[in-house]
C-alpha beads as a LAMMPS data file, in Angstrom:
LAMMPS data file: protein, C-alpha beads

245 atoms
244 bonds

1 atom types
1 bond types

-500.0 500.0 xlo xhi
-500.0 500.0 ylo yhi
-500.0 500.0 zlo zhi

Masses

1 110.0

Atoms # bond

1 1 1 5.809 -14.576 -15.162
2 1 1 3.059 -12.019 -14.415
3 1 1 0.673 -12.410 -11.410
4 1 1 -2.653 -13.339 -12.589
5 1 1 -5.274 -10.618 -11.958
6 1 1 -8.328 -12.946 -12.902
7 1 1 -7.635 -15.557 -10.280
8 1 1 -7.153 -15.477 -6.581
9 1 1 -7.360 -12.483 -4.329
10 1 1 -7.921 -9.963 -7.172
11 1 1 -10.708 -11.971 -8.729
12 1 1 -13.323 -10.297 -6.443
13 1 1 -16.300 -8.944 -8.395
14 1 1 -17.270 -5.609 -6.828
15 1 1 -21.026 -5.332 -6.263
16 1 1 -23.080 -2.497 -7.676
17 1 1 -24.556 -1.950 -4.204
18 1 1 -21.098 -1.420 -2.570
19 1 1 -21.291 0.716 0.552
20 1 1 -18.989 3.763 0.482
21 1 1 -17.249 4.459 3.787
22 1 1 -13.992 5.966 5.000
23 1 1 -11.921 3.863 7.391
24 1 1 -9.559 6.067 9.449
25 1 1 -6.726 4.090 10.971
26 1 1 -4.980 5.598 14.003
27 1 1 -1.275 5.067 14.772
28 1 1 -2.349 2.852 17.804
29 1 1 -4.171 0.446 15.445
30 1 1 -7.767 1.642 16.138
31 1 1 -10.031 1.934 13.098
32 1 1 -13.014 4.300 12.908
33 1 1 -15.608 4.178 10.218
34 1 1 -16.396 7.736 9.126
35 1 1 -18.979 9.282 6.844
36 1 1 -16.453 11.947 5.683
37 1 1 -13.109 13.656 6.615
38 1 1 -11.409 16.940 6.080
39 1 1 -7.742 18.027 6.704
40 1 1 -7.596 21.470 8.438
41 1 1 -4.150 22.949 7.735
42 1 1 -0.909 21.352 6.334
43 1 1 0.174 20.228 9.777
44 1 1 -3.073 20.575 11.657
45 1 1 -6.098 18.432 12.340
46 1 1 -8.227 15.795 10.749
47 1 1 -11.970 16.404 11.125
48 1 1 -13.857 13.111 11.013
49 1 1 -17.518 13.095 10.182
50 1 1 -19.397 10.307 12.028
51 1 1 -21.791 7.981 10.202
52 1 1 -24.554 8.656 12.802
53 1 1 -23.951 12.416 12.657
54 1 1 -21.568 14.885 14.156
55 1 1 -17.811 15.120 13.915
56 1 1 -14.740 15.433 15.975
57 1 1 -11.087 16.533 15.321
58 1 1 -7.881 14.800 15.992
59 1 1 -4.166 15.605 15.282
60 1 1 -3.278 14.555 11.832
61 1 1 -0.043 13.106 13.149
62 1 1 -2.153 10.419 14.952
63 1 1 -3.524 9.040 11.644
64 1 1 -1.696 6.136 10.113
65 1 1 -3.901 6.028 6.881
66 1 1 -7.305 6.588 5.460
67 1 1 -8.808 3.968 3.175
68 1 1 -11.818 4.879 0.974
69 1 1 -14.624 2.888 -0.623
70 1 1 -15.034 -0.151 1.779
71 1 1 -16.869 -3.052 0.199
72 1 1 -19.207 -5.042 2.431
73 1 1 -17.612 -8.432 2.794
74 1 1 -20.853 -10.369 2.573
75 1 1 -21.324 -9.071 -0.896
76 1 1 -17.946 -10.029 -2.182
77 1 1 -16.911 -13.473 -3.426
78 1 1 -13.180 -14.163 -3.409
79 1 1 -12.154 -17.489 -4.981
80 1 1 -8.712 -18.765 -4.245
81 1 1 -6.909 -20.651 -7.087
82 1 1 -5.810 -24.297 -6.692
83 1 1 -2.362 -24.040 -5.031
84 1 1 -0.531 -25.796 -7.946
85 1 1 -1.917 -23.243 -10.327
86 1 1 -0.681 -20.257 -8.318
87 1 1 2.437 -21.601 -6.824
88 1 1 5.330 -19.029 -7.291
89 1 1 8.118 -17.501 -5.464
90 1 1 9.096 -13.958 -6.256
91 1 1 12.421 -12.169 -5.784
92 1 1 11.817 -8.591 -4.653
93 1 1 15.436 -7.918 -3.628
94 1 1 17.732 -5.343 -5.303
95 1 1 19.231 -6.238 -8.676
96 1 1 21.300 -4.043 -10.940
97 1 1 19.230 -5.501 -13.773
98 1 1 15.912 -4.368 -12.325
99 1 1 15.912 -0.554 -13.026
100 1 1 13.306 2.062 -12.258
101 1 1 10.592 1.930 -14.894
102 1 1 9.659 5.302 -16.014
103 1 1 12.715 7.381 -16.717
104 1 1 12.244 10.183 -14.340
105 1 1 14.796 12.652 -12.647
106 1 1 14.424 10.583 -9.412
107 1 1 15.749 7.208 -10.950
108 1 1 19.257 7.587 -9.392
109 1 1 17.589 8.318 -6.042
110 1 1 15.278 5.314 -6.253
111 1 1 18.206 3.100 -7.255
112 1 1 20.338 4.241 -4.359
113 1 1 17.711 3.772 -1.794
114 1 1 16.523 0.461 -3.205
115 1 1 20.076 -0.799 -3.133
116 1 1 20.516 0.464 0.464
117 1 1 17.469 -1.479 1.669
118 1 1 17.849 -4.409 -0.739
119 1 1 14.521 -3.797 -2.614
120 1 1 13.651 -4.050 -6.296
121 1 1 13.997 -0.709 -7.664
122 1 1 11.382 -1.273 -10.431
123 1 1 8.962 -2.020 -7.668
124 1 1 9.680 1.184 -5.810
125 1 1 9.224 3.225 -8.918
126 1 1 5.921 1.637 -9.620
127 1 1 4.727 2.499 -6.161
128 1 1 5.837 6.143 -6.506
129 1 1 3.969 6.450 -9.873
130 1 1 0.808 5.202 -8.291
131 1 1 1.188 7.366 -5.180
132 1 1 2.313 10.675 -6.575
133 1 1 3.120 10.363 -10.220
134 1 1 6.573 11.645 -9.271
135 1 1 5.394 14.989 -7.899
136 1 1 7.645 15.749 -4.865
137 1 1 5.205 18.351 -3.419
138 1 1 2.099 16.278 -3.780
139 1 1 -0.417 16.398 -0.855
140 1 1 -3.422 14.119 -0.984
141 1 1 -6.844 14.925 0.280
142 1 1 -5.984 12.564 3.179
143 1 1 -2.854 14.570 4.131
144 1 1 -0.306 12.127 2.666
145 1 1 2.744 13.956 1.473
146 1 1 5.607 13.682 -1.069
147 1 1 6.740 11.151 -3.696
148 1 1 5.887 8.110 -1.684
149 1 1 2.756 9.769 -0.056
150 1 1 3.742 9.213 3.513
151 1 1 1.094 10.108 6.076
152 1 1 2.410 12.184 9.056
153 1 1 2.210 9.341 11.522
154 1 1 4.172 7.062 9.125
155 1 1 6.697 9.788 8.367
156 1 1 7.224 10.295 12.103
157 1 1 7.686 6.717 12.749
158 1 1 10.203 6.400 9.967
159 1 1 12.097 9.532 11.090
160 1 1 11.197 11.417 7.964
161 1 1 11.294 15.026 9.189
162 1 1 11.161 16.637 5.629
163 1 1 8.430 14.825 3.782
164 1 1 8.646 17.050 0.711
165 1 1 12.414 16.597 0.365
166 1 1 12.706 13.746 -2.298
167 1 1 15.675 12.044 -0.681
168 1 1 14.225 11.978 2.707
169 1 1 10.708 10.880 1.516
170 1 1 12.085 8.071 -0.711
171 1 1 14.417 6.875 1.997
172 1 1 11.540 6.488 4.433
173 1 1 9.171 5.022 1.836
174 1 1 11.691 2.340 0.786
175 1 1 12.407 1.463 4.321
176 1 1 8.643 1.032 4.937
177 1 1 8.402 -1.181 1.804
178 1 1 11.262 -3.342 3.252
179 1 1 9.337 -3.707 6.439
180 1 1 6.363 -4.874 4.547
181 1 1 8.380 -7.379 2.498
182 1 1 9.649 -9.021 5.649
183 1 1 6.297 -9.046 7.245
184 1 1 4.460 -10.514 4.213
185 1 1 7.291 -12.806 2.835
186 1 1 7.899 -11.075 -0.484
187 1 1 4.330 -11.529 -1.516
188 1 1 3.945 -8.509 -3.819
189 1 1 0.144 -8.282 -3.815
190 1 1 0.088 -8.291 0.047
191 1 1 2.889 -5.780 0.282
192 1 1 1.029 -3.477 -2.122
193 1 1 -2.299 -3.959 -0.312
194 1 1 -0.580 -3.229 3.116
195 1 1 1.024 -0.089 1.705
196 1 1 -2.338 1.206 0.705
197 1 1 -4.771 -0.205 3.390
198 1 1 -2.419 -1.033 6.222
199 1 1 -0.910 -4.248 7.620
200 1 1 -3.784 -4.793 10.013
201 1 1 -6.366 -4.824 7.153
202 1 1 -4.328 -7.483 5.265
203 1 1 -3.981 -9.703 8.277
204 1 1 -7.533 -9.228 9.413
205 1 1 -8.965 -10.264 6.016
206 1 1 -6.328 -13.026 5.389
207 1 1 -5.224 -11.328 2.111
208 1 1 -5.996 -8.302 -0.084
209 1 1 -8.793 -6.401 1.790
210 1 1 -12.054 -6.136 -0.235
211 1 1 -11.817 -2.303 -0.543
212 1 1 -12.523 -0.902 -3.948
213 1 1 -9.507 1.542 -3.616
214 1 1 -7.094 -1.257 -2.567
215 1 1 -8.050 -3.754 -5.246
216 1 1 -7.720 -1.013 -7.877
217 1 1 -4.391 0.083 -6.462
218 1 1 -2.843 -3.351 -6.542
219 1 1 -4.228 -4.158 -9.925
220 1 1 -2.849 -0.892 -11.351
221 1 1 0.702 -1.452 -10.120
222 1 1 0.779 -5.033 -11.248
223 1 1 -0.299 -3.885 -14.722
224 1 1 2.915 -1.805 -14.839
225 1 1 5.337 -4.057 -13.005
226 1 1 6.296 -7.728 -13.396
227 1 1 8.079 -9.415 -10.397
228 1 1 11.194 -11.444 -10.940
229 1 1 10.899 -15.071 -10.222
230 1 1 13.106 -16.505 -7.474
231 1 1 14.928 -19.768 -7.905
232 1 1 14.269 -22.685 -5.447
233 1 1 11.178 -23.902 -3.751
234 1 1 7.816 -22.257 -4.523
235 1 1 5.244 -20.726 -2.218
236 1 1 1.500 -20.767 -2.602
237 1 1 -0.181 -17.397 -3.445
238 1 1 -3.072 -18.147 -1.161
239 1 1 -4.325 -16.189 1.849
240 1 1 -1.997 -14.297 3.979
241 1 1 -1.199 -15.600 7.532
242 1 1 -1.225 -13.334 10.511
243 1 1 2.030 -12.302 12.050
244 1 1 5.462 -13.123 10.631
245 1 1 5.610 -15.270 7.535

Bonds

1 1 1 2
2 1 2 3
3 1 3 4
4 1 4 5
5 1 5 6
6 1 6 7
7 1 7 8
8 1 8 9
9 1 9 10
10 1 10 11
11 1 11 12
12 1 12 13
13 1 13 14
14 1 14 15
15 1 15 16
16 1 16 17
17 1 17 18
18 1 18 19
19 1 19 20
20 1 20 21
21 1 21 22
22 1 22 23
23 1 23 24
24 1 24 25
25 1 25 26
26 1 26 27
27 1 27 28
28 1 28 29
29 1 29 30
30 1 30 31
31 1 31 32
32 1 32 33
33 1 33 34
34 1 34 35
35 1 35 36
36 1 36 37
37 1 37 38
38 1 38 39
39 1 39 40
40 1 40 41
41 1 41 42
42 1 42 43
43 1 43 44
44 1 44 45
45 1 45 46
46 1 46 47
47 1 47 48
48 1 48 49
49 1 49 50
50 1 50 51
51 1 51 52
52 1 52 53
53 1 53 54
54 1 54 55
55 1 55 56
56 1 56 57
57 1 57 58
58 1 58 59
59 1 59 60
60 1 60 61
61 1 61 62
62 1 62 63
63 1 63 64
64 1 64 65
65 1 65 66
66 1 66 67
67 1 67 68
68 1 68 69
69 1 69 70
70 1 70 71
71 1 71 72
72 1 72 73
73 1 73 74
74 1 74 75
75 1 75 76
76 1 76 77
77 1 77 78
78 1 78 79
79 1 79 80
80 1 80 81
81 1 81 82
82 1 82 83
83 1 83 84
84 1 84 85
85 1 85 86
86 1 86 87
87 1 87 88
88 1 88 89
89 1 89 90
90 1 90 91
91 1 91 92
92 1 92 93
93 1 93 94
94 1 94 95
95 1 95 96
96 1 96 97
97 1 97 98
98 1 98 99
99 1 99 100
100 1 100 101
101 1 101 102
102 1 102 103
103 1 103 104
104 1 104 105
105 1 105 106
106 1 106 107
107 1 107 108
108 1 108 109
109 1 109 110
110 1 110 111
111 1 111 112
112 1 112 113
113 1 113 114
114 1 114 115
115 1 115 116
116 1 116 117
117 1 117 118
118 1 118 119
119 1 119 120
120 1 120 121
121 1 121 122
122 1 122 123
123 1 123 124
124 1 124 125
125 1 125 126
126 1 126 127
127 1 127 128
128 1 128 129
129 1 129 130
130 1 130 131
131 1 131 132
132 1 132 133
133 1 133 134
134 1 134 135
135 1 135 136
136 1 136 137
137 1 137 138
138 1 138 139
139 1 139 140
140 1 140 141
141 1 141 142
142 1 142 143
143 1 143 144
144 1 144 145
145 1 145 146
146 1 146 147
147 1 147 148
148 1 148 149
149 1 149 150
150 1 150 151
151 1 151 152
152 1 152 153
153 1 153 154
154 1 154 155
155 1 155 156
156 1 156 157
157 1 157 158
158 1 158 159
159 1 159 160
160 1 160 161
161 1 161 162
162 1 162 163
163 1 163 164
164 1 164 165
165 1 165 166
166 1 166 167
167 1 167 168
168 1 168 169
169 1 169 170
170 1 170 171
171 1 171 172
172 1 172 173
173 1 173 174
174 1 174 175
175 1 175 176
176 1 176 177
177 1 177 178
178 1 178 179
179 1 179 180
180 1 180 181
181 1 181 182
182 1 182 183
183 1 183 184
184 1 184 185
185 1 185 186
186 1 186 187
187 1 187 188
188 1 188 189
189 1 189 190
190 1 190 191
191 1 191 192
192 1 192 193
193 1 193 194
194 1 194 195
195 1 195 196
196 1 196 197
197 1 197 198
198 1 198 199
199 1 199 200
200 1 200 201
201 1 201 202
202 1 202 203
203 1 203 204
204 1 204 205
205 1 205 206
206 1 206 207
207 1 207 208
208 1 208 209
209 1 209 210
210 1 210 211
211 1 211 212
212 1 212 213
213 1 213 214
214 1 214 215
215 1 215 216
216 1 216 217
217 1 217 218
218 1 218 219
219 1 219 220
220 1 220 221
221 1 221 222
222 1 222 223
223 1 223 224
224 1 224 225
225 1 225 226
226 1 226 227
227 1 227 228
228 1 228 229
229 1 229 230
230 1 230 231
231 1 231 232
232 1 232 233
233 1 233 234
234 1 234 235
235 1 235 236
236 1 236 237
237 1 237 238
238 1 238 239
239 1 239 240
240 1 240 241
241 1 241 242
242 1 242 243
243 1 243 244
244 1 244 245
């Protein structure tokens, strides 16, 4: 069963007059709306351009993530489906039948770390493709690094000291995915949204945040990857609840 992209949280129509902004999320949870940003040096500073003019610099290691293309909430209509039409329970645990999807040199590594943390290996491979397209030395404009594009603050929290080392990067990234699965109750669309935009954004909006980048990120991965259906009682794919599921 494939999650519907035409109903529910991903049915938001993005307005032509969407406001572009950069949301800079600090490691202490603070969020700053910026007009622009620029990374200075591989392990250096992030220069944040303020909406009203001027800029200031902070250590890149203090930045949890940067989300682009905020959509003004008042201009977005999100229609939730009837609970019965969207009821489903998904199994994102490790299974030998759920292999990495793309046939890369990192499949064995993905498989091993997915098994270690009891996470669907095919899900992990889809995230890596979206994040870095399997380039271990990838560095984004935001300063994210490696196969799973870990920001310095996230890498530090996960004890990833060598973000360009595939084994270290994937180990930390899969551990983070496992944290998100626990926090959002194996809800793949919310786990993906949180990986892209942050847990706080998912909880603040009660679901997938209405950011152009995040909506596109979730839709792209769900076009490659189909979750396994879990046996037993179903759970509604409605809005996320704050805190533990």
